Structures are given as C-alpha cells and as structure tokens.
Kinemage of the C-alpha trace (Angstrom):
@kinemage 1
@onewidth
@group {chain A} dominant
@subgroup {mainchain}
@vectorlist {calphas} color= white
{ca unk a 1} P 81.708 101.733 90.326
{ca unk a 2} L 84.993 102.697 88.541
{ca unk a 3} L 88.469 101.564 88.135
{ca unk a 4} L 89.748 104.901 87.043
{ca unk a 5} L 93.826 104.836 85.385
{ca unk a 6} L 96.044 107.322 85.058
{ca unk a 7} L 98.302 106.935 81.953
{ca unk a 8} L 100.415 109.607 83.110
{ca unk a 9} L 101.448 107.566 86.034
{ca unk a 10} L 101.606 104.606 84.117
{ca unk a 11} L 104.517 106.920 81.594
{ca unk a 12} L 106.034 108.257 85.283
{ca unk a 13} L 106.869 104.776 86.862
{ca unk a 14} L 108.003 103.139 82.944
{ca unk a 15} L 110.308 106.315 82.657
{ca unk a 16} L 111.860 105.473 86.304
{ca unk a 17} L 112.062 102.023 85.351
{ca unk a 18} L 114.349 103.371 82.516
{ca unk a 19} L 116.425 105.165 84.406
{ca unk a 20} L 117.183 102.297 85.868
{ca unk a 21} L 117.887 99.782 83.427
{ca unk a 22} L 120.603 102.112 82.358
{ca unk a 23} L 121.385 100.996 78.931
{ca unk a 24} L 119.367 98.057 78.714
{ca unk a 25} L 115.736 97.881 77.214
{ca unk a 26} L 112.504 97.958 78.465
{ca unk a 27} L 109.333 95.139 77.950
{ca unk a 28} L 106.509 96.378 79.664
{ca unk a 29} L 104.805 93.132 81.112
{ca unk a 30} L 100.659 93.639 80.032
{ca unk a 31} L 99.387 90.348 80.399
{ca unk a 32} L 96.325 89.521 82.197
{ca unk a 33} L 94.842 92.973 80.594
{ca unk a 34} L 97.593 95.082 81.867
{ca unk a 35} L 96.939 93.857 85.728
{ca unk a 36} L 93.600 94.962 85.033
{ca unk a 37} L 94.279 98.446 84.250
{ca unk a 38} L 93.809 97.833 80.440
{ca unk a 39} L 96.322 96.292 78.002
{ca unk a 40} L 95.984 98.206 75.081
{ca unk a 41} L 95.726 101.457 76.752
{ca unk a 42} L 98.834 100.983 79.038
{ca unk a 43} L 100.906 99.432 75.946
{ca unk a 44} L 100.248 102.266 74.137
{ca unk a 45} L 101.490 104.431 77.215
{ca unk a 46} L 104.434 102.571 77.869
{ca unk a 47} L 106.044 102.921 74.706
{ca unk a 48} L 105.181 106.645 74.140
{ca unk a 49} L 107.436 106.636 77.484
{ca unk a 50} L 110.259 104.673 76.326
{ca unk a 51} L 109.034 101.161 76.799
{ca unk a 52} L 110.596 99.318 73.702
{ca unk a 53} L 108.346 96.236 73.845
{ca unk a 54} L 105.694 94.583 75.145
{ca unk a 55} L 104.967 90.996 77.118
{ca unk a 56} L 102.046 89.086 77.798
{ca unk a 57} L 101.074 85.215 78.409
{ca unk a 58} L 99.018 83.709 75.251
{ca unk a 59} L 99.306 84.051 71.501
{ca unk a 60} L 95.439 85.531 72.021
{ca unk a 61} L 96.516 88.534 74.099
{ca unk a 62} L 99.304 89.781 71.715
{ca unk a 63} L 97.314 89.228 68.948
{ca unk a 64} L 94.327 91.307 70.430
{ca unk a 65} L 97.523 94.106 70.523
{ca unk a 66} L 98.177 94.005 67.080
{ca unk a 67} L 94.612 94.215 65.921
{ca unk a 68} L 94.466 97.517 68.292
{ca unk a 69} L 97.118 98.976 66.199
{ca unk a 70} L 100.431 98.226 68.528
{ca unk a 71} L 103.665 97.669 66.168
{ca unk a 72} L 105.981 97.311 68.560
{ca unk a 73} L 107.986 93.746 69.509
{ca unk a 74} L 105.797 91.400 71.600
{ca unk a 75} L 106.414 88.368 73.049
{ca unk a 76} L 104.025 85.657 74.742
{ca unk a 77} L 105.212 83.127 76.846
{ca unk a 78} L 102.496 80.771 78.153
{ca unk a 79} L 100.699 78.440 75.765
{ca unk a 80} L 99.376 74.819 75.364
{ca unk a 81} L 101.041 72.714 72.017
{ca unk a 82} L 97.861 73.154 70.676
{ca unk a 83} L 97.049 77.193 70.584
{ca unk a 84} L 96.349 78.659 67.367
{ca unk a 85} L 99.997 79.648 66.965
{ca unk a 86} L 99.836 80.408 63.424
{ca unk a 87} L 97.850 83.450 64.334
{ca unk a 88} L 100.531 84.443 66.655
{ca unk a 89} L 102.942 84.224 63.499
{ca unk a 90} L 100.953 85.857 60.877
{ca unk a 91} L 100.701 88.441 63.380
{ca unk a 92} L 105.002 88.500 63.740
{ca unk a 93} L 104.634 87.875 67.253
{ca unk a 94} L 107.510 86.686 69.052
{ca unk a 95} L 106.658 82.944 70.746
{ca unk a 96} L 108.755 82.067 73.609
{ca unk a 97} L 109.115 78.100 73.552
{ca unk a 98} L 109.151 75.721 76.922
{ca unk a 99} L 109.173 71.898 75.497
{ca unk a 100} L 110.084 70.410 71.967
{ca unk a 101} L 106.647 69.828 71.894
{ca unk a 102} L 105.418 73.217 71.865
{ca unk a 103} L 108.440 74.266 69.159
{ca unk a 104} L 107.219 71.299 66.829
{ca unk a 105} L 103.462 72.835 67.170
{ca unk a 106} L 105.249 76.808 66.361
{ca unk a 107} L 107.207 75.071 63.766
{ca unk a 108} L 104.273 73.251 62.292
{ca unk a 109} L 102.384 76.179 61.906
{ca unk a 110} L 105.149 78.220 60.303
{ca unk a 111} L 105.565 75.578 57.824
{ca unk a 112} L 101.484 75.460 56.675
{ca unk a 113} L 101.373 79.157 56.489
{ca unk a 114} L 104.855 79.465 54.813
{ca unk a 115} L 105.922 82.465 57.103
{ca unk a 116} L 108.608 82.114 59.739
{ca unk a 117} L 108.116 82.409 62.934
{ca unk a 118} L 109.913 84.306 65.586
{ca unk a 119} L 110.938 82.237 68.340
{ca unk a 120} L 112.375 82.473 71.876
{ca unk a 121} L 113.791 80.121 74.121
{ca unk a 122} L 112.098 80.683 78.273
{ca unk a 123} L 114.496 78.416 80.254
{ca unk a 124} L 114.271 76.977 84.040
{ca unk a 125} L 116.448 78.326 85.899
{ca unk a 126} L 114.855 76.837 89.010
{ca unk a 127} L 111.361 78.165 89.622
{ca unk a 128} L 110.217 75.157 88.216
{ca unk a 129} L 107.103 76.708 86.412
{ca unk a 130} L 107.387 77.129 83.048
{ca unk a 131} L 110.525 77.263 81.048
{ca unk a 132} L 112.314 74.480 79.531
{ca unk a 133} L 113.709 71.577 82.166
{ca unk a 134} L 117.507 71.359 81.747
{ca unk a 135} L 116.925 67.464 81.127
{ca unk a 136} L 114.897 68.323 78.000
{ca unk a 137} L 117.114 71.558 77.001
{ca unk a 138} L 119.806 69.717 74.907
{ca unk a 139} L 116.760 68.130 72.584
{ca unk a 140} L 115.044 71.993 72.229
{ca unk a 141} L 118.227 73.519 71.246
{ca unk a 142} L 118.703 69.836 68.354
{ca unk a 143} L 115.166 70.794 67.392
{ca unk a 144} L 115.923 75.109 67.066
{ca unk a 145} L 118.779 74.377 65.610
{ca unk a 146} L 117.790 72.667 62.811
{ca unk a 147} L 114.809 74.783 62.299
{ca unk a 148} L 116.594 78.203 62.232
{ca unk a 149} L 119.143 76.110 59.609
{ca unk a 150} L 115.835 75.473 57.051
{ca unk a 151} L 114.478 78.980 57.907
{ca unk a 152} L 111.407 77.902 59.314
{ca unk a 153} L 112.182 80.124 62.646
{ca unk a 154} L 114.198 83.060 63.583
{ca unk a 155} L 115.648 82.925 67.107
{ca unk a 156} L 115.222 86.209 68.767
{ca unk a 157} L 115.963 85.360 72.472
{ca unk a 158} L 116.592 83.503 75.756
{ca unk a 159} L 115.075 84.540 78.886
{ca unk a 160} L 114.227 83.210 82.196
{ca unk a 161} L 112.524 84.073 85.250
{ca unk a 162} L 113.239 84.705 89.278
{ca unk a 163} L 111.626 83.322 91.953
{ca unk a 164} L 113.166 85.318 95.222
{ca unk a 165} L 113.710 88.758 93.290
{ca unk a 166} L 111.462 90.369 96.079
{ca unk a 167} L 114.760 89.334 98.346
{ca unk a 168} L 117.921 90.632 96.714
{ca unk a 169} L 120.501 89.597 98.705
{ca unk a 170} L 118.424 85.938 98.324
{ca unk a 171} L 121.341 83.374 97.196
{ca unk a 172} L 118.785 81.581 94.655
{ca unk a 173} L 118.773 84.787 92.653
{ca unk a 174} L 122.876 84.160 91.835
{ca unk a 175} L 121.927 80.577 91.605
{ca unk a 176} L 119.707 81.328 88.947
{ca unk a 177} L 121.830 84.159 87.251
{ca unk a 178} L 124.542 81.160 86.480
{ca unk a 179} L 122.096 78.693 85.689
{ca unk a 180} L 121.198 81.181 83.302
{ca unk a 181} L 124.266 82.246 82.055
{ca unk a 182} L 125.169 78.314 81.303
{ca unk a 183} L 122.261 78.136 79.566
{ca unk a 184} L 123.325 80.842 77.469
{ca unk a 185} L 126.374 79.637 76.552
{ca unk a 186} L 125.265 75.917 76.078
{ca unk a 187} L 122.968 77.793 73.092
{ca unk a 188} L 126.279 79.662 71.549
{ca unk a 189} L 127.462 75.973 71.859
{ca unk a 190} L 125.435 74.712 69.779
{ca unk a 191} L 125.571 77.502 67.315
{ca unk a 192} L 122.758 79.071 68.270
{ca unk a 193} L 123.301 82.837 68.914
{ca unk a 194} L 120.198 84.685 70.606
{ca unk a 195} L 119.683 88.097 69.424
{ca unk a 196} L 118.774 89.152 73.163
{ca unk a 197} L 118.691 87.843 76.602
{ca unk a 198} L 116.733 88.699 79.617
{ca unk a 199} L 116.328 88.313 83.348
{ca unk a 200} L 115.044 90.978 84.900
{ca unk a 201} L 111.664 91.014 86.669
{ca unk a 202} L 110.164 94.517 88.288
{ca unk a 203} L 112.541 93.643 91.961
{ca unk a 204} L 114.949 92.814 89.982
{ca unk a 205} L 115.257 96.263 87.780
{ca unk a 206} L 114.969 98.071 90.500
{ca unk a 207} L 117.390 96.142 93.052
{ca unk a 208} L 119.733 94.301 91.263
{ca unk a 209} L 121.023 96.205 87.899
{ca unk a 210} L 123.604 93.839 87.186
{ca unk a 211} L 121.129 91.439 85.956
{ca unk a 212} L 119.815 94.050 83.652
{ca unk a 213} L 121.007 92.308 80.522
{ca unk a 214} L 120.052 93.188 76.834
{ca unk a 215} L 116.666 94.120 78.245
{ca unk a 216} L 114.278 94.402 81.735
{ca unk a 217} L 110.865 92.598 81.944
{ca unk a 218} L 108.820 94.403 84.710
{ca unk a 219} L 105.328 94.126 85.365
{ca unk a 220} L 104.195 95.298 88.294
{ca unk a 221} L 106.194 98.236 89.215
{ca unk a 222} L 104.172 99.967 85.360
{ca unk a 223} L 101.311 100.140 87.296
{ca unk a 224} L 103.051 102.145 90.543
{ca unk a 225} L 103.298 99.612 92.918
{ca unk a 226} L 106.737 98.874 94.780
{ca unk a 227} L 107.932 94.891 94.043
{ca unk a 228} L 109.736 95.388 97.567
{ca unk a 229} L 107.713 97.892 99.439
{ca unk a 230} L 109.607 96.971 102.812
{ca unk a 231} L 112.402 98.957 101.082
{ca unk a 232} L 111.330 101.551 98.659
{ca unk a 233} L 108.470 102.988 97.200
{ca unk a 234} L 111.136 104.320 93.979
{ca unk a 235} L 109.190 106.974 93.509
{ca unk a 236} L 106.522 105.004 91.937
{ca unk a 237} L 102.533 106.549 91.300
{ca unk a 238} L 100.106 103.766 91.543
{ca unk a 239} L 98.081 104.276 88.133
{ca unk a 240} L 94.629 102.892 89.653
{ca unk a 241} L 92.214 104.467 92.147
{ca unk a 242} L 88.736 102.362 92.504
{ca unk a 243} L 86.041 104.231 93.776
{ca unk a 244} L 82.174 104.373 93.532
{ca unk a 245} L 79.226 107.053 94.580
{ca unk a 246} L 77.528 107.209 97.443
{ca unk a 247} L 74.291 105.302 97.046
{ca unk a 248} L 72.736 106.728 100.892
{ca unk a 249} L 73.561 108.975 104.034
{ca unk a 250} L 71.530 107.864 107.463
{ca unk a 251} L 71.717 107.794 110.651
{ca unk a 252} L 71.746 104.854 112.706
{ca unk a 253} L 70.695 104.886 116.540
{ca unk a 254} L 72.902 103.743 119.616
{ca unk a 255} L 72.449 99.771 120.030
{ca unk a 256} L 71.194 98.959 116.361
{ca unk a 257} L 73.218 96.960 114.668
{ca unk a 258} L 74.482 97.306 111.009
{ca unk a 259} L 74.610 94.694 108.362
{ca unk a 260} L 74.378 90.919 108.100
{ca unk a 261} L 75.164 89.552 111.768
{ca unk a 262} L 75.293 92.351 113.277
{ca unk a 263} L 78.915 92.195 113.216
{ca unk a 264} L 79.074 95.753 114.372
{ca unk a 265} L 76.931 97.620 116.466
{ca unk a 266} L 76.340 101.633 117.255
{ca unk a 267} L 77.702 102.609 120.914
{ca unk a 268} L 76.115 105.946 119.727
{ca unk a 269} L 74.000 107.824 117.186
{ca unk a 270} L 75.696 107.676 114.492
{ca unk a 271} L 75.550 108.887 110.832
{ca unk a 272} L 76.667 105.989 108.069
{ca unk a 273} L 77.005 106.111 104.117
{ca unk a 274} L 76.200 103.314 101.871
{ca unk a 275} L 78.619 102.511 98.909
{ca unk a 276} L 77.466 100.600 96.290
{ca unk a 277} L 79.989 97.988 95.920
{ca unk a 278} L 80.866 94.307 97.678
{ca unk a 279} L 82.405 91.165 97.090
{ca unk a 280} L 80.559 90.812 93.560
{ca unk a 281} L 83.002 94.056 92.204
{ca unk a 282} L 86.171 93.053 94.153
{ca unk a 283} L 85.909 94.237 97.463
{ca unk a 284} L 86.345 90.768 99.231
{ca unk a 285} L 84.650 90.132 102.056
{ca unk a 286} L 86.933 89.303 104.478
{ca unk a 287} L 87.377 92.916 104.310
{ca unk a 288} L 85.062 94.009 105.802
{ca unk a 289} L 84.929 96.254 109.129
{ca unk a 290} L 88.770 96.179 108.246
{ca unk a 291} L 89.508 98.889 105.959
{ca unk a 292} L 89.420 102.637 105.310
{ca unk a 293} L 87.500 104.485 102.646
{ca unk a 294} L 88.096 108.075 101.636
{ca unk a 295} L 85.310 110.512 101.811
{ca unk a 296} L 84.003 113.717 102.304
{ca unk a 297} L 88.362 114.321 102.175
{ca unk a 298} L 88.957 112.178 105.115
{ca unk a 299} L 89.099 108.870 105.914
{ca unk a 300} L 86.250 106.559 107.611
{ca unk a 301} L 86.225 103.294 108.694
{ca unk a 302} L 83.946 100.551 107.159
{ca unk a 303} L 81.547 99.168 109.662
{ca unk a 304} L 80.226 95.180 109.601
{ca unk a 305} L 80.244 92.862 106.886
{ca unk a 306} L 80.673 93.366 103.100
{ca unk a 307} L 77.478 92.180 101.021
{ca unk a 308} L 77.728 91.384 97.417
{ca unk a 309} L 77.188 94.500 96.401
{ca unk a 310} L 77.463 97.169 99.065
{ca unk a 311} L 79.256 98.248 102.426
{ca unk a 312} L 78.508 100.559 104.777
{ca unk a 313} L 81.140 102.903 106.079
{ca unk a 314} L 81.192 104.895 109.574
{ca unk a 315} L 80.727 108.978 109.518
{ca unk a 316} L 80.408 109.553 113.166
{ca unk a 317} L 78.869 113.495 113.390
{ca unk a 318} L 79.694 113.526 108.941
{ca unk a 319} L 81.268 116.842 109.838
{ca unk a 320} L 82.707 116.581 106.380
{ca unk a 321} L 78.996 116.783 105.256
{ca unk a 322} L 78.890 113.615 103.091
{ca unk a 323} L 75.938 113.508 100.920
{ca unk a 324} L 74.042 110.718 98.496
{ca unk a 325} L 76.449 110.894 95.286
{ca unk a 326} L 79.354 112.090 96.579
{ca unk a 327} L 82.585 109.792 95.364
{ca unk a 328} L 84.052 107.843 98.045
{ca unk a 329} L 87.770 106.194 96.985
{ca unk a 330} L 88.431 102.624 98.330
{ca unk a 331} L 92.161 102.607 97.360
{ca unk a 332} L 94.106 104.979 94.932
{ca unk a 333} L 98.029 106.853 94.879
{ca unk a 334} L 96.777 110.065 96.088
{ca unk a 335} L 98.126 111.133 99.612
{ca unk a 336} L 95.573 110.279 102.475
{ca unk a 337} L 93.854 107.930 100.037
{ca unk a 338} L 94.335 103.864 101.254
{ca unk a 339} L 97.022 101.979 99.080
{ca unk a 340} L 96.593 98.725 98.047
{ca unk a 341} L 99.464 97.969 99.645
{ca unk a 342} L 97.094 98.229 102.742
{ca unk a 343} L 94.722 95.271 101.464
{ca unk a 344} L 97.134 93.378 100.409
{ca unk a 345} L 98.816 93.602 104.043
{ca unk a 346} L 94.798 93.097 105.704
{ca unk a 347} L 93.958 90.169 103.764
{ca unk a 348} L 97.485 88.536 103.546
{ca unk a 349} L 98.259 88.829 100.092
{ca unk a 350} L 100.151 91.173 97.500
{ca unk a 351} L 99.164 94.124 96.130
{ca unk a 352} L 99.093 92.423 92.353
{ca unk a 353} L 95.580 90.580 93.404
{ca unk a 354} L 94.206 93.948 95.046
{ca unk a 355} L 94.642 95.848 91.767
{ca unk a 356} L 93.613 92.937 89.446
{ca unk a 357} L 90.266 92.310 91.855
{ca unk a 358} L 87.472 95.232 90.690
{ca unk a 359} L 85.505 93.555 88.242
{ca unk a 360} L 82.370 92.671 87.248
{ca unk a 361} L 79.883 95.978 87.928
{ca unk a 362} L 82.778 98.013 87.899
{ca unk a 363} L 83.915 100.122 84.527
{ca unk a 364} L 87.012 100.666 83.924
{ca unk a 365} L 88.019 104.107 82.519
{ca unk a 366} L 91.261 105.984 81.694
{ca unk a 367} L 92.610 109.713 81.973
{ca unk a 368} L 95.894 110.980 80.302
{ca unk a 369} L 98.320 109.940 78.448
{ca unk a 370} L 98.246 109.915 74.424
{ca unk a 371} L 95.073 107.912 73.624
C-alpha cells in the first residue's frame, strides 16, 4: 500500500494561493506531518514555489523542520506551558502564546538560554479555542511590553483563526475581523507594534481577499482540496493518491456471499478482486459497499465489509482484464479516479480527515519537486 504524494501538485496549489493573496505573503501550514503528506517534503516544495513561511502546531514539529535543513521562518502555535521552549528558541522558531502562563514559560526559557525569543500573540476573536481570551489580553500585553523592553522577547506578529471561513458571507467572519482589528489597535496603544498580522486560512484566502492583511495562512488548499467545494475547486490539484496492489482475482458463484456477515451476495457468477487494504490502513470499515475503486482503467464497486486488512471489489466479467499485481486506486486526483471528497460525503466528514487516514502499513512516497 502506498500514499503517493505529488510535490508538483503542491507547488501548483501554492502558486494558485499566492495569486489569490495578492501582495500578502503565504505561510503554508504543514502541521500533523503536512496533513499526512510529509511536512519536510511539502515544506520544501512550498517554499520553492513561493511560500515565505511555514506553520505548525508544536515546538517539536517546528524543530524537526529545522533539523531537516529548512531555514525559512516557522511559526508554532499550540503548546503547553511545560513545553521545551528552549529547543524552539535555540532553533529560531517563532512561538505563539495564548496566555500569561505560556508567555512566562517562554520568557523563562529565553532567560535560561540567554537568547531572545521570537514571540507572536494568538488572539481569540470568537473561535473560542486556542488564543488569548479577551479577559486576559490586557495582562498578556502588559507582560509582553516589559519583556520586549528588556529584550527577552522579540514581538513579531498578532494573528487569529476564523470559525466560519468556509461560509464566505457568514456575519461571524466580519465580527471576528472587527475584533481582530480591535486587538491590534489595543496592542499598539500599549506600545506594541507587530511586524505583521495575519488571519486568513485556506477558505478566506480564496474567498475573502479583504482579509489577506500581511500574510495568508492556508492549509488544506495546499494539498489540493478545496475548503469550499460547493463553490469551486479553484483549479487545485489533489496531491495524494492512495493505492494498493491486487492480491488475488477469483470467481465467485451466484448465491455465494462475500466477506464477513455475507452482507453482499452474488446475484450471478462474477469475478472479484481482493485488495490488501483495510481499516488498519485507513480505509474506514463504514465505507464497506459504499465506495468505488479505480482498477483496470475504470471504476468498480467495493462489495461486502471492509476488514482489518482487506477489501473486495466486484469486477463483473472482468472485461478490463484485471490481474494479481495490478494497481488499485482508492482515491486520488486524476480524472475518473475517486476523489477524497467522495469518501468525505459518504462518511459525513471532511476531506481533511480522509487524507489524514492512510497509516500503519501504508508507505508514503513522493514524486516531483526538487528533493
């Protein structure tokens, strides 16, 4: 089994996002190992295509990128107060703080290391998840101002995250924009001038140019999946192809059942293909009998239950001449191939989760790009 990632598609998508960003810079989000596409490889391809910075969640993710030789600015924004901030500071990682406790921990690590920390403020403008709360914001600004004055930290940016960006006309977006502008103004009144501010995720980067500010921060669109598929695919190219090789081709007689529970019974003599991929590899069990596989140049329906490490596909009369060893594509971006959005629609989830699913025995590989 293989999750094949096309780095040329990553570069193509970054260029599209840069066009939408206009004069704003592009920070490419490569958290969660690049949405399961490979953070280092995606990061390199994105930077080569014009992205200026990279974003991750944790200090550990950021330090791993530095260890791989990436020198571009890297922001991380989700850590606990007992995180090893010193390793991030030593690697010139930009650390976002969301509370007084977080800022105090970063400052302590900077003093211990004898090096100025690069700090940004993540402010909560209505997502009510990560970010400085409005009630604690004055205390954070007061502490930050004193730390900047003593050169314990360098204040780089203010940013926030949108709750409803996939609904471009949702009034909550404008409410968050107004709160964001207010937070910036309050910081300036406290004598804190950010070097840059940023708010837009993939959806906002593609649909709300008024929110580009100094930089946009796309994630899922980089990987070729539209954040608002009901509006457009924006010319994005899915970068991941999930595929496996056929393990067995066999005939099944009419009246015979296939896989556990015999949820599918052949109504005529037919040919089936066995694909060695199952829920341990990222094919949800609940997809059984509800998705197609691209095999022999055409789609074929899956039949019966998806098992831990195998699934079965109905080839009918096998006019395509499918044989053991042939490649079966579970999802990808080529014409005619099942799209990750199809899995998402069937499962009642989002395509983010679909591309994050291949795991375990699945080998990830990359093609294209300057690696």
